[in-house]
C-alpha positions, 0 to 999 in steps of 0.5 A: 581462478576466481578472477578468470571466471570474473573476468569472462563473465564481465566480459560476457555482460559487456558484449550483451550490452553492446548487442543491446545497444545496437538496436535502432532508433525506433526500438529505443524510441518505442521503448522511452515511449512505453515507459513514459506511457506506464509512468503516467498511468502510475502517476494518474492512478496515485493522483486519483487515489489521493484526490478520492482520499482527500474527498472522503475525509470530511464525509467521513468526519460528518458521519462519526460526528452524527453517529457520536451525536446520536449515541449522546441523545439516546444514552445507549449503544450506537445505532446498528449496534445489537447492544449485547453485553459480554460478561467475564472475570479477570485474573492475573496469571500470577495469582493463579501460579500462587494458589 
């Protein structure tokens, strides 16, 4: 029974594939051109993002070095930070259970 249903389904797929293959040359050409355009736009986007990331790496490294020099020179917190200190007591969970 299952093999009969599978055979029917496979024949339906084959007929559908034959109908889609019967499209003219123009429709296939348009489909290939559309696919090529989508691939070209995607490639252009990826290359642009890659080049931007390569250009930004030296800029960010220079900025990081400047911040490190400013911190070392002042001996205090980084410029732009508020300098807040959060105090807390650290206890281990094992010590709490033993008491």
